[in-house]
N, CA, C and O atoms as a Tripos MOL2 file, in Angstrom:
@<TRIPOS>MOLECULE
protein
  276   275    69     0     0
PROTEIN
NO_CHARGES

@<TRIPOS>ATOM
      1 N          50.7160   20.4250   -2.9800 N.3       1 MET1
      2 CA         49.6850   19.4170   -3.0150 C.3       1 MET1
      3 C          50.3310   18.0610   -3.2460 C.2       1 MET1
      4 O          50.3870   17.5870   -4.3810 O.2       1 MET1
      5 N          50.8170   17.4350   -2.1900 N.am      2 PHE2
      6 CA         51.4340   16.1170   -2.2250 C.3       2 PHE2
      7 C          52.6410   16.0610   -3.1570 C.2       2 PHE2
      8 O          52.9960   14.9790   -3.6230 O.2       2 PHE2
      9 N          53.2700   17.1740   -3.4390 N.am      3 GLY3
     10 CA         54.4410   17.1880   -4.2890 C.3       3 GLY3
     11 C          54.1210   17.0120   -5.7640 C.2       3 GLY3
     12 O          55.0200   16.7410   -6.5600 O.2       3 GLY3
     13 N          52.8590   17.1590   -6.1420 N.am      4 LEU4
     14 CA         52.4730   17.0340   -7.5430 C.3       4 LEU4
     15 C          52.3480   18.4220   -8.1590 C.2       4 LEU4
     16 O          51.6160   19.2760   -7.6600 O.2       4 LEU4
     17 N          53.0590   18.6250   -9.2270 N.am      5 GLY5
     18 CA         52.9620   19.8860   -9.9470 C.3       5 GLY5
     19 C          52.0590   19.7370  -11.1590 C.2       5 GLY5
     20 O          51.4620   18.6820  -11.3740 O.2       5 GLY5
     21 N          51.9640   20.7840  -11.9400 N.am      6 MET6
     22 CA         51.1140   20.7630  -13.1180 C.3       6 MET6
     23 C          51.5700   19.7180  -14.1460 C.2       6 MET6
     24 O          50.7180   19.0280  -14.7050 O.2       6 MET6
     25 N          52.8630   19.5710  -14.4170 N.am      7 PRO7
     26 CA         53.2640   18.5450  -15.3980 C.3       7 PRO7
     27 C          52.8730   17.1230  -14.9780 C.2       7 PRO7
     28 O          52.4590   16.3200  -15.8140 O.2       7 PRO7
     29 N          53.0050   16.8150  -13.6910 N.am      8 GLU8
     30 CA         52.6430   15.4890  -13.2110 C.3       8 GLU8
     31 C          51.1440   15.2450  -13.3520 C.2       8 GLU8
     32 O          50.7250   14.1580  -13.7490 O.2       8 GLU8
     33 N          50.3310   16.2610  -13.0240 N.am      9 LEU9
     34 CA         48.8860   16.1160  -13.1470 C.3       9 LEU9
     35 C          48.4560   15.9200  -14.5970 C.2       9 LEU9
     36 O          47.5340   15.1530  -14.8720 O.2       9 LEU9
     37 N          49.1150   16.6060  -15.5180 N.am     10 ILE10
     38 CA         48.7990   16.4530  -16.9350 C.3      10 ILE10
     39 C          49.1370   15.0400  -17.4080 C.2      10 ILE10
     40 O          48.3750   14.4360  -18.1630 O.2      10 ILE10
     41 N          50.2800   14.5170  -16.9640 N.am     11 VAL11
     42 CA         50.6620   13.1530  -17.3390 C.3      11 VAL11
     43 C          49.6400   12.1550  -16.7920 C.2      11 VAL11
     44 O          49.2460   11.2280  -17.5010 O.2      11 VAL11
     45 N          49.2110   12.3290  -15.5570 N.am     12 ILE12
     46 CA         48.2130   11.4360  -14.9630 C.3      12 ILE12
     47 C          46.9020   11.5130  -15.7390 C.2      12 ILE12
     48 O          46.2760   10.4840  -15.9950 O.2      12 ILE12
     49 N          46.4820   12.7120  -16.1120 N.am     13 LEU13
     50 CA         45.2500   12.8780  -16.8800 C.3      13 LEU13
     51 C          45.3510   12.2130  -18.2490 C.2      13 LEU13
     52 O          44.3930   11.5830  -18.6970 O.2      13 LEU13
     53 N          46.4840   12.3400  -18.9130 N.am     14 VAL14
     54 CA         46.6700   11.7070  -20.2280 C.3      14 VAL14
     55 C          46.6420   10.1900  -20.0970 C.2      14 VAL14
     56 O          46.0470    9.5150  -20.9370 O.2      14 VAL14
     57 N          47.2630    9.6490  -19.0790 N.am     15 ILE15
     58 CA         47.2500    8.2020  -18.8700 C.3      15 ILE15
     59 C          45.8250    7.7200  -18.5940 C.2      15 ILE15
     60 O          45.3990    6.7020  -19.1380 O.2      15 ILE15
     61 N          45.0870    8.4500  -17.7500 N.am     16 ALA16
     62 CA         43.7000    8.0790  -17.4700 C.3      16 ALA16
     63 C          42.8570    8.1470  -18.7380 C.2      16 ALA16
     64 O          41.9880    7.3010  -18.9530 O.2      16 ALA16
     65 N          43.1090    9.1440  -19.5740 N.am     17 LEU17
     66 CA         42.3860    9.2790  -20.8350 C.3      17 LEU17
     67 C          42.6720    8.1000  -21.7560 C.2      17 LEU17
     68 O          41.7660    7.5940  -22.4170 O.2      17 LEU17
     69 N          43.9130    7.6670  -21.8020 N.am     18 LEU18
     70 CA         44.2750    6.5320  -22.6500 C.3      18 LEU18
     71 C          43.6780    5.2140  -22.1360 C.2      18 LEU18
     72 O          43.2510    4.3700  -22.9240 O.2      18 LEU18
     73 N          43.6540    5.0530  -20.8320 N.am     19 ILE19
     74 CA         43.1670    3.8000  -20.2520 C.3      19 ILE19
     75 C          41.6450    3.6980  -20.3580 C.2      19 ILE19
     76 O          41.1230    2.6740  -20.7990 O.2      19 ILE19
     77 N          40.9340    4.7510  -19.9590 N.am     20 PHE20
     78 CA         39.4800    4.6750  -19.8680 C.3      20 PHE20
     79 C          38.7550    5.2280  -21.0910 C.2      20 PHE20
     80 O          37.6190    4.8340  -21.3520 O.2      20 PHE20
     81 N          39.3670    6.1110  -21.8320 N.am     21 GLY21
     82 CA         38.7050    6.7170  -22.9770 C.3      21 GLY21
     83 C          37.9360    7.9620  -22.5740 C.2      21 GLY21
     84 O          37.5710    8.1280  -21.4100 O.2      21 GLY21
     85 N          37.6930    8.8300  -23.5340 N.am     22 ALA22
     86 CA         37.0510   10.1150  -23.2540 C.3      22 ALA22
     87 C          35.5950    9.9560  -22.8330 C.2      22 ALA22
     88 O          35.0830   10.7730  -22.0680 O.2      22 ALA22
     89 N          34.9310    8.9330  -23.3130 N.am     23 SER23
     90 CA         33.5120    8.7780  -22.9850 C.3      23 SER23
     91 C          33.2880    8.2830  -21.5630 C.2      23 SER23
     92 O          32.2290    8.5340  -20.9880 O.2      23 SER23
     93 N          34.2500    7.5920  -20.9880 N.am     24 ARG24
     94 CA         34.0840    7.0280  -19.6410 C.3      24 ARG24
     95 C          34.5450    7.9620  -18.5300 C.2      24 ARG24
     96 O          34.1370    7.7820  -17.3820 O.2      24 ARG24
     97 N          35.3780    8.9490  -18.8280 N.am     25 LEU25
     98 CA         35.9050    9.8170  -17.7690 C.3      25 LEU25
     99 C          34.8140   10.5740  -17.0050 C.2      25 LEU25
    100 O          34.8760   10.6050  -15.7760 O.2      25 LEU25
    101 N          33.8170   11.1850  -17.6590 N.am     26 PRO26
    102 CA         32.7620   11.8570  -16.8910 C.3      26 PRO26
    103 C          31.9750   10.8800  -16.0100 C.2      26 PRO26
    104 O          31.5660   11.2270  -14.9020 O.2      26 PRO26
    105 N          31.7720    9.6790  -16.5030 N.am     27 GLU27
    106 CA         31.0760    8.6450  -15.7450 C.3      27 GLU27
    107 C          31.8580    8.2870  -14.4780 C.2      27 GLU27
    108 O          31.2830    8.1580  -13.3970 O.2      27 GLU27
    109 N          33.1490    8.1330  -14.6230 N.am     28 ILE28
    110 CA         34.0120    7.7940  -13.4860 C.3      28 ILE28
    111 C          34.0450    8.9510  -12.4890 C.2      28 ILE28
    112 O          33.9870    8.7330  -11.2790 O.2      28 ILE28
    113 N          34.1380   10.1740  -12.9960 N.am     29 GLY29
    114 CA         34.1560   11.3500  -12.1160 C.3      29 GLY29
    115 C          32.8810   11.4870  -11.3100 C.2      29 GLY29
    116 O          32.9300   11.7900  -10.1180 O.2      29 GLY29
    117 N          31.7310   11.2670  -11.9500 N.am     30 SER30
    118 CA         30.4660   11.3820  -11.2130 C.3      30 SER30
    119 C          30.3480   10.2650  -10.1780 C.2      30 SER30
    120 O          29.8160   10.4830   -9.0900 O.2      30 SER30
    121 N          30.8340    9.0810  -10.5070 N.am     31 GLY31
    122 CA         30.8090    7.9830   -9.5380 C.3      31 GLY31
    123 C          31.6570    8.2750   -8.3140 C.2      31 GLY31
    124 O          31.2510    7.9890   -7.1870 O.2      31 GLY31
    125 N          32.8290    8.8420   -8.5320 N.am     32 ILE32
    126 CA         33.7080    9.2030   -7.4130 C.3      32 ILE32
    127 C          33.0670   10.3040   -6.5740 C.2      32 ILE32
    128 O          33.1360   10.2690   -5.3450 O.2      32 ILE32
    129 N          32.4460   11.2800   -7.2320 N.am     33 GLY33
    130 CA         31.7710   12.3600   -6.5070 C.3      33 GLY33
    131 C          30.6390   11.8460   -5.6420 C.2      33 GLY33
    132 O          30.4940   12.2820   -4.5000 O.2      33 GLY33
    133 N          29.8280   10.9240   -6.1600 N.am     34 LYS34
    134 CA         28.7340   10.3460   -5.3880 C.3      34 LYS34
    135 C          29.2660    9.5560   -4.2010 C.2      34 LYS34
    136 O          28.6950    9.6000   -3.1120 O.2      34 LYS34
    137 N          30.3510    8.8410   -4.4150 N.am     35 ALA35
    138 CA         30.9370    8.0590   -3.3160 C.3      35 ALA35
    139 C          31.4290    8.9690   -2.2050 C.2      35 ALA35
    140 O          31.2360    8.6690   -1.0260 O.2      35 ALA35
    141 N          32.0600   10.0730   -2.5640 N.am     36 ILE36
    142 CA         32.5490   11.0120   -1.5520 C.3      36 ILE36
    143 C          31.3910   11.6460   -0.7990 C.2      36 ILE36
    144 O          31.4550   11.7900    0.4220 O.2      36 ILE36
    145 N          30.3160   12.0320   -1.5180 N.am     37 ARG37
    146 CA         29.1420   12.6190   -0.8530 C.3      37 ARG37
    147 C          28.5130   11.6230    0.1060 C.2      37 ARG37
    148 O          28.1660   11.9880    1.2290 O.2      37 ARG37
    149 N          28.3580   10.3710   -0.3130 N.am     38 ASN38
    150 CA         27.7700    9.3500    0.5580 C.3      38 ASN38
    151 C          28.6370    9.0950    1.7840 C.2      38 ASN38
    152 O          28.1170    8.8860    2.8800 O.2      38 ASN38
    153 N          29.9420    9.1110    1.6070 N.am     39 PHE39
    154 CA         30.8450    8.9160    2.7390 C.3      39 PHE39
    155 C          30.7080   10.0470    3.7480 C.2      39 PHE39
    156 O          30.6120    9.7990    4.9500 O.2      39 PHE39
    157 N          30.6980   11.2890    3.2670 N.am     40 LYS40
    158 CA         30.5490   12.4340    4.1700 C.3      40 LYS40
    159 C          29.2110   12.3860    4.8920 C.2      40 LYS40
    160 O          29.1330   12.6920    6.0820 O.2      40 LYS40
    161 N          28.1650   12.0050    4.1820 N.am     41 LYS41
    162 CA         26.8320   11.9240    4.7780 C.3      41 LYS41
    163 C          26.8000   10.8620    5.8730 C.2      41 LYS41
    164 O          26.2190   11.0810    6.9360 O.2      41 LYS41
    165 N          27.4200    9.7190    5.6190 N.am     42 SER42
    166 CA         27.4030    8.6420    6.6050 C.3      42 SER42
    167 C          28.2410    8.9790    7.8330 C.2      42 SER42
    168 O          27.9460    8.5010    8.9280 O.2      42 SER42
    169 N          29.2620    9.7820    7.6710 N.am     43 VAL43
    170 CA         30.0910   10.1680    8.8090 C.3      43 VAL43
    171 C          29.3300   11.1310    9.7090 C.2      43 VAL43
    172 O          29.4760   11.0720   10.9300 O.2      43 VAL43
    173 N          28.5230   12.0140    9.1380 N.am     44 LYS44
    174 CA         27.8060   13.0270    9.9090 C.3      44 LYS44
    175 C          26.5720   12.4790   10.6100 C.2      44 LYS44
    176 O          26.2020   12.9830   11.6700 O.2      44 LYS44
    177 N          25.9210   11.4580   10.0490 N.am     45 GLU45
    178 CA         24.6860   10.9310   10.6160 C.3      45 GLU45
    179 C          24.9660    9.9630   11.7560 C.2      45 GLU45
    180 O          25.9760    9.2600   11.7430 O.2      45 GLU45
    181 N          24.0640    9.9260   12.7550 N.am     46 PRO46
    182 CA         24.2100    8.9220   13.8190 C.3      46 PRO46
    183 C          23.8790    7.5380   13.2700 C.2      46 PRO46
    184 O          23.1870    7.4250   12.2580 O.2      46 PRO46
    185 N          24.3550    6.5020   13.9150 N.am     47 PRO47
    186 CA         24.0580    5.1460   13.4260 C.3      47 PRO47
    187 C          22.5600    4.8670   13.4990 C.2      47 PRO47
    188 O          21.8930    5.3090   14.4340 O.2      47 PRO47
    189 N          22.0290    4.1400   12.5230 N.am     48 GLU48
    190 CA         20.6060    3.8450   12.4750 C.3      48 GLU48
    191 C          20.2240    2.6750   13.3750 C.2      48 GLU48
    192 O          19.0830    2.5810   13.8270 O.2      48 GLU48
    193 N          21.1640    1.7980   13.6300 N.am     49 ILE49
    194 CA         20.8680    0.6020   14.4100 C.3      49 ILE49
    195 C          21.4660    0.7560   15.8060 C.2      49 ILE49
    196 O          22.6460    1.0740   15.9560 O.2      49 ILE49
    197 N          20.6420    0.5270   16.8200 N.am     50 ASP50
    198 CA         21.1060    0.5830   18.2010 C.3      50 ASP50
    199 C          21.6350   -0.7970   18.5730 C.2      50 ASP50
    200 O          20.8800   -1.7680   18.6020 O.2      50 ASP50
    201 N          22.9310   -0.8840   18.8570 N.am     51 ILE51
    202 CA         23.5460   -2.1780   19.1480 C.3      51 ILE51
    203 C          23.8060   -2.3780   20.6390 C.2      51 ILE51
    204 O          24.5630   -3.2660   21.0300 O.2      51 ILE51
    205 N          23.1670   -1.5380   21.4790 N.am     52 THR52
    206 CA         23.3330   -1.6640   22.9170 C.3      52 THR52
    207 C          22.6260   -2.9340   23.3910 C.2      52 THR52
    208 O          21.4710   -3.1600   23.0310 O.2      52 THR52
    209 N          23.3020   -3.7690   24.1950 N.am     53 PRO53
    210 CA         22.6510   -4.9830   24.7010 C.3      53 PRO53
    211 C          21.4100   -4.6480   25.5150 C.2      53 PRO53
    212 O          21.3520   -3.5970   26.1530 O.2      53 PRO53
    213 N          20.4150   -5.5340   25.4990 N.am     54 GLU54
    214 CA         19.1420   -5.3010   26.1860 C.3      54 GLU54
    215 C          19.3370   -5.0850   27.6910 C.2      54 GLU54
    216 O          18.6410   -4.2660   28.2910 O.2      54 GLU54
    217 N          20.2690   -5.8050   28.2970 N.am     55 GLU55
    218 CA         20.4940   -5.6720   29.7420 C.3      55 GLU55
    219 C          20.8910   -4.2460   30.0970 C.2      55 GLU55
    220 O          20.3900   -3.6820   31.0700 O.2      55 GLU55
    221 N          21.7780   -3.6690   29.3220 N.am     56 LYS56
    222 CA         22.2280   -2.3120   29.6170 C.3      56 LYS56
    223 C          21.1120   -1.3110   29.3890 C.2      56 LYS56
    224 O          21.0230   -0.3170   30.1090 O.2      56 LYS56
    225 N          20.2500   -1.5500   28.3940 N.am     57 LYS57
    226 CA         19.1170   -0.6630   28.1620 C.3      57 LYS57
    227 C          18.1910   -0.6670   29.3650 C.2      57 LYS57
    228 O          17.7290    0.3840   29.8080 O.2      57 LYS57
    229 N          17.9210   -1.8680   29.8960 N.am     58 LEU58
    230 CA         17.0420   -1.9730   31.0580 C.3      58 LEU58
    231 C          17.6640   -1.3150   32.2790 C.2      58 LEU58
    232 O          16.9730   -0.6310   33.0350 O.2      58 LEU58
    233 N          18.9650   -1.5140   32.4800 N.am     59 GLU59
    234 CA         19.6510   -0.8830   33.6180 C.3      59 GLU59
    235 C          19.5960    0.6290   33.5100 C.2      59 GLU59
    236 O          19.3490    1.3060   34.5080 O.2      59 GLU59
    237 N          19.8140    1.1630   32.3510 N.am     60 ALA60
    238 CA         19.7870    2.6110   32.1410 C.3      60 ALA60
    239 C          18.3760    3.1520   32.3680 C.2      60 ALA60
    240 O          18.2030    4.2260   32.9430 O.2      60 ALA60
    241 N          17.3680    2.4020   31.9120 N.am     61 LYS61
    242 CA         15.9830    2.8410   32.0880 C.3      61 LYS61
    243 C          15.6240    2.8350   33.5610 C.2      61 LYS61
    244 O          15.0020    3.7810   34.0460 O.2      61 LYS61
    245 N          16.0040    1.7840   34.2870 N.am     62 GLU62
    246 CA         15.7040    1.6990   35.7170 C.3      62 GLU62
    247 C          16.4230    2.8040   36.4920 C.2      62 GLU62
    248 O          15.8520    3.3930   37.4100 O.2      62 GLU62
    249 N          17.6690    3.0840   36.1240 N.am     63 ALA63
    250 CA         18.4220    4.1340   36.8020 C.3      63 ALA63
    251 C          17.7740    5.4920   36.5610 C.2      63 ALA63
    252 O          17.7240    6.3220   37.4690 O.2      63 ALA63
    253 N          17.2890    5.7220   35.3770 N.am     64 ALA64
    254 CA         16.6380    6.9830   35.0760 C.3      64 ALA64
    255 C          15.3330    7.1260   35.8450 C.2      64 ALA64
    256 O          14.9900    8.2220   36.2880 O.2      64 ALA64
    257 N          14.5890    6.0060   36.0080 N.am     65 GLU65
    258 CA         13.3510    6.0370   36.7660 C.3      65 GLU65
    259 C          13.6060    6.3060   38.2420 C.2      65 GLU65
    260 O          12.8410    7.0320   38.8770 O.2      65 GLU65
    261 N          14.6770    5.7260   38.8000 N.am     66 GLU66
    262 CA         15.0100    5.9280   40.2030 C.3      66 GLU66
    263 C          15.3980    7.3790   40.4770 C.2      66 GLU66
    264 O          15.0580    7.9340   41.5220 O.2      66 GLU66
    265 N          16.0990    7.9760   39.5500 N.am     67 LYS67
    266 CA         16.5010    9.3710   39.7320 C.3      67 LYS67
    267 C          15.3200   10.3240   39.6640 C.2      67 LYS67
    268 O          15.3290   11.3750   40.3050 O.2      67 LYS67
    269 N          14.3030    9.9620   38.8890 N.am     68 SER68
    270 CA         13.1460   10.8500   38.7410 C.3      68 SER68
    271 C          12.2180   10.7560   39.9380 C.2      68 SER68
    272 O          11.3870   11.6430   40.1350 O.2      68 SER68
    273 N          12.3340    9.6850   40.7630 N.am     69 ASP69
    274 CA         11.4710    9.5210   41.9390 C.3      69 ASP69
    275 C          11.8610   10.4130   43.0470 C.2      69 ASP69
    276 O          11.2320   10.3950   44.1050 O.2      69 ASP69
@<TRIPOS>BOND
     1     1     2 1
     2     2     3 1
     3     3     4 2
     4     3     5 am
     5     5     6 1
     6     6     7 1
     7     7     8 2
     8     7     9 am
     9     9    10 1
    10    10    11 1
    11    11    12 2
    12    11    13 am
    13    13    14 1
    14    14    15 1
    15    15    16 2
    16    15    17 am
    17    17    18 1
    18    18    19 1
    19    19    20 2
    20    19    21 am
    21    21    22 1
    22    22    23 1
    23    23    24 2
    24    23    25 am
    25    25    26 1
    26    26    27 1
    27    27    28 2
    28    27    29 am
    29    29    30 1
    30    30    31 1
    31    31    32 2
    32    31    33 am
    33    33    34 1
    34    34    35 1
    35    35    36 2
    36    35    37 am
    37    37    38 1
    38    38    39 1
    39    39    40 2
    40    39    41 am
    41    41    42 1
    42    42    43 1
    43    43    44 2
    44    43    45 am
    45    45    46 1
    46    46    47 1
    47    47    48 2
    48    47    49 am
    49    49    50 1
    50    50    51 1
    51    51    52 2
    52    51    53 am
    53    53    54 1
    54    54    55 1
    55    55    56 2
    56    55    57 am
    57    57    58 1
    58    58    59 1
    59    59    60 2
    60    59    61 am
    61    61    62 1
    62    62    63 1
    63    63    64 2
    64    63    65 am
    65    65    66 1
    66    66    67 1
    67    67    68 2
    68    67    69 am
    69    69    70 1
    70    70    71 1
    71    71    72 2
    72    71    73 am
    73    73    74 1
    74    74    75 1
    75    75    76 2
    76    75    77 am
    77    77    78 1
    78    78    79 1
    79    79    80 2
    80    79    81 am
    81    81    82 1
    82    82    83 1
    83    83    84 2
    84    83    85 am
    85    85    86 1
    86    86    87 1
    87    87    88 2
    88    87    89 am
    89    89    90 1
    90    90    91 1
    91    91    92 2
    92    91    93 am
    93    93    94 1
    94    94    95 1
    95    95    96 2
    96    95    97 am
    97    97    98 1
    98    98    99 1
    99    99   100 2
   100    99   101 am
   101   101   102 1
   102   102   103 1
   103   103   104 2
   104   103   105 am
   105   105   106 1
   106   106   107 1
   107   107   108 2
   108   107   109 am
   109   109   110 1
   110   110   111 1
   111   111   112 2
   112   111   113 am
   113   113   114 1
   114   114   115 1
   115   115   116 2
   116   115   117 am
   117   117   118 1
   118   118   119 1
   119   119   120 2
   120   119   121 am
   121   121   122 1
   122   122   123 1
   123   123   124 2
   124   123   125 am
   125   125   126 1
   126   126   127 1
   127   127   128 2
   128   127   129 am
   129   129   130 1
   130   130   131 1
   131   131   132 2
   132   131   133 am
   133   133   134 1
   134   134   135 1
   135   135   136 2
   136   135   137 am
   137   137   138 1
   138   138   139 1
   139   139   140 2
   140   139   141 am
   141   141   142 1
   142   142   143 1
   143   143   144 2
   144   143   145 am
   145   145   146 1
   146   146   147 1
   147   147   148 2
   148   147   149 am
   149   149   150 1
   150   150   151 1
   151   151   152 2
   152   151   153 am
   153   153   154 1
   154   154   155 1
   155   155   156 2
   156   155   157 am
   157   157   158 1
   158   158   159 1
   159   159   160 2
   160   159   161 am
   161   161   162 1
   162   162   163 1
   163   163   164 2
   164   163   165 am
   165   165   166 1
   166   166   167 1
   167   167   168 2
   168   167   169 am
   169   169   170 1
   170   170   171 1
   171   171   172 2
   172   171   173 am
   173   173   174 1
   174   174   175 1
   175   175   176 2
   176   175   177 am
   177   177   178 1
   178   178   179 1
   179   179   180 2
   180   179   181 am
   181   181   182 1
   182   182   183 1
   183   183   184 2
   184   183   185 am
   185   185   186 1
   186   186   187 1
   187   187   188 2
   188   187   189 am
   189   189   190 1
   190   190   191 1
   191   191   192 2
   192   191   193 am
   193   193   194 1
   194   194   195 1
   195   195   196 2
   196   195   197 am
   197   197   198 1
   198   198   199 1
   199   199   200 2
   200   199   201 am
   201   201   202 1
   202   202   203 1
   203   203   204 2
   204   203   205 am
   205   205   206 1
   206   206   207 1
   207   207   208 2
   208   207   209 am
   209   209   210 1
   210   210   211 1
   211   211   212 2
   212   211   213 am
   213   213   214 1
   214   214   215 1
   215   215   216 2
   216   215   217 am
   217   217   218 1
   218   218   219 1
   219   219   220 2
   220   219   221 am
   221   221   222 1
   222   222   223 1
   223   223   224 2
   224   223   225 am
   225   225   226 1
   226   226   227 1
   227   227   228 2
   228   227   229 am
   229   229   230 1
   230   230   231 1
   231   231   232 2
   232   231   233 am
   233   233   234 1
   234   234   235 1
   235   235   236 2
   236   235   237 am
   237   237   238 1
   238   238   239 1
   239   239   240 2
   240   239   241 am
   241   241   242 1
   242   242   243 1
   243   243   244 2
   244   243   245 am
   245   245   246 1
   246   246   247 1
   247   247   248 2
   248   247   249 am
   249   249   250 1
   250   250   251 1
   251   251   252 2
   252   251   253 am
   253   253   254 1
   254   254   255 1
   255   255   256 2
   256   255   257 am
   257   257   258 1
   258   258   259 1
   259   259   260 2
   260   259   261 am
   261   261   262 1
   262   262   263 1
   263   263   264 2
   264   263   265 am
   265   265   266 1
   266   266   267 1
   267   267   268 2
   268   267   269 am
   269   269   270 1
   270   270   271 1
   271   271   272 2
   272   271   273 am
   273   273   274 1
   274   274   275 1
   275   275   276 2
@<TRIPOS>SUBSTRUCTURE
     1 MET1         2 RESIDUE 1 A MET
     2 PHE2         6 RESIDUE 1 A PHE
     3 GLY3        10 RESIDUE 1 A GLY
     4 LEU4        14 RESIDUE 1 A LEU
     5 GLY5        18 RESIDUE 1 A GLY
     6 MET6        22 RESIDUE 1 A MET
     7 PRO7        26 RESIDUE 1 A PRO
     8 GLU8        30 RESIDUE 1 A GLU
     9 LEU9        34 RESIDUE 1 A LEU
    10 ILE10       38 RESIDUE 1 A ILE
    11 VAL11       42 RESIDUE 1 A VAL
    12 ILE12       46 RESIDUE 1 A ILE
    13 LEU13       50 RESIDUE 1 A LEU
    14 VAL14       54 RESIDUE 1 A VAL
    15 ILE15       58 RESIDUE 1 A ILE
    16 ALA16       62 RESIDUE 1 A ALA
    17 LEU17       66 RESIDUE 1 A LEU
    18 LEU18       70 RESIDUE 1 A LEU
    19 ILE19       74 RESIDUE 1 A ILE
    20 PHE20       78 RESIDUE 1 A PHE
    21 GLY21       82 RESIDUE 1 A GLY
    22 ALA22       86 RESIDUE 1 A ALA
    23 SER23       90 RESIDUE 1 A SER
    24 ARG24       94 RESIDUE 1 A ARG
    25 LEU25       98 RESIDUE 1 A LEU
    26 PRO26      102 RESIDUE 1 A PRO
    27 GLU27      106 RESIDUE 1 A GLU
    28 ILE28      110 RESIDUE 1 A ILE
    29 GLY29      114 RESIDUE 1 A GLY
    30 SER30      118 RESIDUE 1 A SER
    31 GLY31      122 RESIDUE 1 A GLY
    32 ILE32      126 RESIDUE 1 A ILE
    33 GLY33      130 RESIDUE 1 A GLY
    34 LYS34      134 RESIDUE 1 A LYS
    35 ALA35      138 RESIDUE 1 A ALA
    36 ILE36      142 RESIDUE 1 A ILE
    37 ARG37      146 RESIDUE 1 A ARG
    38 ASN38      150 RESIDUE 1 A ASN
    39 PHE39      154 RESIDUE 1 A PHE
    40 LYS40      158 RESIDUE 1 A LYS
    41 LYS41      162 RESIDUE 1 A LYS
    42 SER42      166 RESIDUE 1 A SER
    43 VAL43      170 RESIDUE 1 A VAL
    44 LYS44      174 RESIDUE 1 A LYS
    45 GLU45      178 RESIDUE 1 A GLU
    46 PRO46      182 RESIDUE 1 A PRO
    47 PRO47      186 RESIDUE 1 A PRO
    48 GLU48      190 RESIDUE 1 A GLU
    49 ILE49      194 RESIDUE 1 A ILE
    50 ASP50      198 RESIDUE 1 A ASP
    51 ILE51      202 RESIDUE 1 A ILE
    52 THR52      206 RESIDUE 1 A THR
    53 PRO53      210 RESIDUE 1 A PRO
    54 GLU54      214 RESIDUE 1 A GLU
    55 GLU55      218 RESIDUE 1 A GLU
    56 LYS56      222 RESIDUE 1 A LYS
    57 LYS57      226 RESIDUE 1 A LYS
    58 LEU58      230 RESIDUE 1 A LEU
    59 GLU59      234 RESIDUE 1 A GLU
    60 ALA60      238 RESIDUE 1 A ALA
    61 LYS61      242 RESIDUE 1 A LYS
    62 GLU62      246 RESIDUE 1 A GLU
    63 ALA63      250 RESIDUE 1 A ALA
    64 ALA64      254 RESIDUE 1 A ALA
    65 GLU65      258 RESIDUE 1 A GLU
    66 GLU66      262 RESIDUE 1 A GLU
    67 LYS67      266 RESIDUE 1 A LYS
    68 SER68      270 RESIDUE 1 A SER
    69 ASP69      274 RESIDUE 1 A ASP
């Protein structure tokens, strides 16, 4: 796992504990988890805003109508 063993992970956890304190670590973890969930959700969903220029929309609509005739 990226060349990190158990001793390195323990050192990182101790440093994070010293910097942020025990009361803030769960808060930080939940924030990171929510960010990851939102990122995955946004990647899977189609875009909400259609940015296709109006001219191309009209051309596509006209082409579809011609094919159906």
